[in-house]
N, C-alpha and C positions, 0 to 999 in steps of 0.2 A: 176704687172704682171710678171716671169717667163716666157721669151720665150726661149726655147732651137728647135732651127732649122737651121737641116740637116745633125747636129752631124755625124762624123765617125770613127771612129777610127777600128788599123789592130795593131797585135802580127804578128808580118813575113807575115805570109799564113793565120791568122786565123782571119775573121773580128770579134772583139767584140763586136761592135755598130754602125747597117750597115741602114746608114740618118735618123737620131730619130729627130722627130718632138711631142712635146709637148708645152701647153702653162697652166700653171700651178698661181691658183691664190696667194694673197702674202699673204692670212695669210687661218690659217686653219690647217690645216692634210694630207697634198700627199702621196698617196702610191702605190711604184714602186714593184707589185707582179710580181714574176718569181721565176723562179728555182733557185735551182746552177747552176754558168757559163752562164745564159742569158745573165747578162751584167750589171746586177745595181753597181757594189762596182767598175767598169768604170765609168759607167758615175758620181755615188757621184767624183770618183778621178778626176774628168771633172771642173764638177763645183765648188771644191774645191780648183784647182790650183795647183793637185799634176799631173798631164798628164795636156797636150796638146793633142787633138784633131788630128788628119789627116786634118780636114775643117767643115767646120760650122759656127755658131755664134750664141752668149749669151746673151741676153736684159735682164734687169730689166730695169719695169719702161721705157719701150724705148733705154736703156741707155746700153752703152754695158756693159756688167755685171762685166769684170775683171775692166775697167778701178770704176768703184764703186766699188770696192772688195781694188782694189788699196789706195783709199781716203778714204773709211771708215768698219776700221779696226772689226769696230762690228755687220760687215753685214752678217756674218758666222761664225756657227760651227761645227764639227764633232767633233761625236761619235763614234768612232768604231769599226773592229772588232773585233784590237788586243785594249788586253789592254794600255791603253796609260797613265801613273803613271810609279813613280818610285820606287820598291817594301820595295828598302829597306825604305823609308821616311813613316810618319805615315800618317793620314786621313788629319788631322789636321796640317802638313807639306807638304804633295798635291797639299794642296786645296792653305791653301796660295802662295806658288814658283809660278803655275802654277793664278792665283788671278797682281803677280805683274807682267808678263810678259804682258798684257794689260794696253798700256797707257790713263789711269784713275785716275778721283778724289780719293783723301784718303774716302772718303762719300761713292763714285758712287760704290768702290772699296767693302766698307764692305754692301751697299743694295745690290749689285752683288753677295758677297758670304752666306749671311742672304738666298737670293730668292735658287740659287742651295741648300745648304743643306736644307729647307725647302720644299724643290719637294723631292728629294731622303731620308730624314729622316737618314737622316749621324752626325745626330747631337750629341748624346750618345755614338757612336766608335770613337770619332775623334784620342782618343791617340795611338787605335789600329797601326801596323806597316801593311802596303796592303796587306806585302803577306803572312800574314797569315790570311788573309778575309775568306769571301768562297765567292764562280765564286759567286753570287750572290750581298752579298755586292762590290764589283769589278764591278760589270757591275756598280753598282750606282753610285760606285768613277765615272767610265769616263763617264759615265754622267754629274755626277756634275759640275763636269773638263771642262764636253761640253758649260753648260749654263754660267759659270765668264766673261768672256769680254758681258752674255748680244744677244745675237746675234738675227737681227730679221729670217734667218731663220739656223734652226739647222735641219741638216744632222746624223741620226741615219742607220748606214750599220748594217741592222741584230742585235740590240744591244740584245735580250733576247737568241742571242744562245749560249746550252753546262747550261741554269740558272734553276731551278726547278720553280713549275707550283704555288708555293706561289710567287715568287722572277717575277716570270713572268710575275702576275697578277699583283704582284706593281707596276712597269713599264709599263705598257702600261696601268694603271693610268695614273702615272706620267705623260709620253705621251701627254695621252686628256686633263690632264691639263695646260700644257704648249701648247698645241694644241687652248685651250679656252684663250691661251694670249693674241690675237694680232701680235702673228707671224707664220712665215709660218714654218711647217715641215715635211720635205722630210723626207721618212720612208719606210725603200728596207724591205723586209721579202717574202720566202717563206708558210711560215705561215698566210691560208688565214684565217681563225675564229682571226686573228690580226689586216688585215687590214678591214674586215667585222665589228669589234668591235670599231677600229678608225680613217676610212677616210671617209673624207668628201669629196674629188676625186681621182679617181683608175688609176690608168695604168697597163695592164699587158701585162710584153715585153720577149720573147721567144728568144733563138740564135741571140738576138743584131738586133731583131725587133722588136718594138709598134703593136700591136696586136689589141688593143682598149684600146681607154681613156675615162675615162666618169665620172663626180658630180651624188655622191650621194646624192638624194633629199628627206627627210622625207617623202612626197607625193608623193613619183616617183612610179608606179608599172610598172615591162616588159610582154608587150605583146607578146607568143607564141606562131609561129604558125609551124607549123610541114608542109609542103610541102609536092605536087606529084609527084615523081619523069620524070621527063623530062619537068618540069613547062618552059614555055617561058621566054627566058633568060630579051629577049625587055620588055616582062609585068612587070620581078621584075624592070626594070632600073625602070619604072615610078612607082610603087609601089614607090621607095624609094630616090623614085623626093616627090609623095607627103606626106611623114613620114621615117625618114631615120632607116633604121635599118642595124641587123649586120645579116650575114647569117653563120651560121657557119652546115656543112653538108647538115640536106633535114627540116633545120626551120630556123624561123628567126623570129630575138630576136627587138624589141623594146619598149626603154625606154617613154610614157607618163603618161600626167599628170590627164589622165581621162579617165570616165569609155566614156566618148561624143567622148573621141579622137577618143576612140582605135573603136569605133561604127562605127567614119565615114571612115575609114581607112581600115573598113571590106567592107563596102559599096560599097564604091568605087575599092575593091580586085573583087565585084565579078559585079563591070561592067566592066571590061576591061578583067572578064573570069578568072580569078586565082581561084581556087576555094584549101580548104585547111583539114588534114585527119583529124585532130582537135588539138583545139583554148585551151592555158587558160591566166590567164589575173590573178597575183601573184606580191607580190616579190621574186627578183632573188638575192644568192649571188654571194660574188666575187668568190668562188669553185663553182658554177657552171660553172657563164664564162668563169672561168685558167683553167677546170677542158677539156671543152669542147672548150676550143679555143686551143687548145697546142695538142689537140686533131687532128685537124686538124684546118691547119692554116690558110684555105683561108676563107675571112673575109674580108668585105669591107662595108661601113658605109656609 
């Protein structure tokens, strides 16, 4: 598990990250969802040791993250928003150059190149100079280069910015494939439909604060309850102890595994005198959560 504990970062008088806590599984796709300026790139830059946090610590499998990174150069890799290759070189020349940066055996280097090219499907474009590529092919080359060290953790910072729908679909499928290969993909985006398609776990960040972090479960539904104005806060605290929920404006939302659990929750609410205007029990999208949370940041778990 990748654990982020009390990470904060400010630039002069601007708070970019404000006491961030996250527990991220060591495999699968973790998506950090937030608007531009929410703090996504700052967090990735800290995790990639590009900038230093003002305070806090990061652990990887209960060991200080940067100690592991220092010893294991294949621990992580970053696909940045900017294009990180040499425009005057061909795709082949870029791939060859960046593959030689890593201290790997010849066989391992060749295997990694094959994997990167297979995922990004760049084989037929190898002779083309990078500056001649379309925006979509440049994004694919960016991704291929970041796979050349066969990273255990792949950081993807909004990799679909400025590309056409067909290339976006291609990259999302490629990311899905990487996430299924026993790696951790740390994916940032402000495109909510991408997050719904990709993520095994999601955190929503706004103005440097984590508003919500949760796992996506195929069999999980969301119980949404609209409460009456003036509902006793102490009664809501008792409800939250019975089954944790998020309060968004005048509604409560809780991830539940079964209808039986939802019924038990409703029975308990009735017993303590909490009534609801409206009740629904259905899957909920990241978009719905994001729009509600960023409209009103009064959320608690």
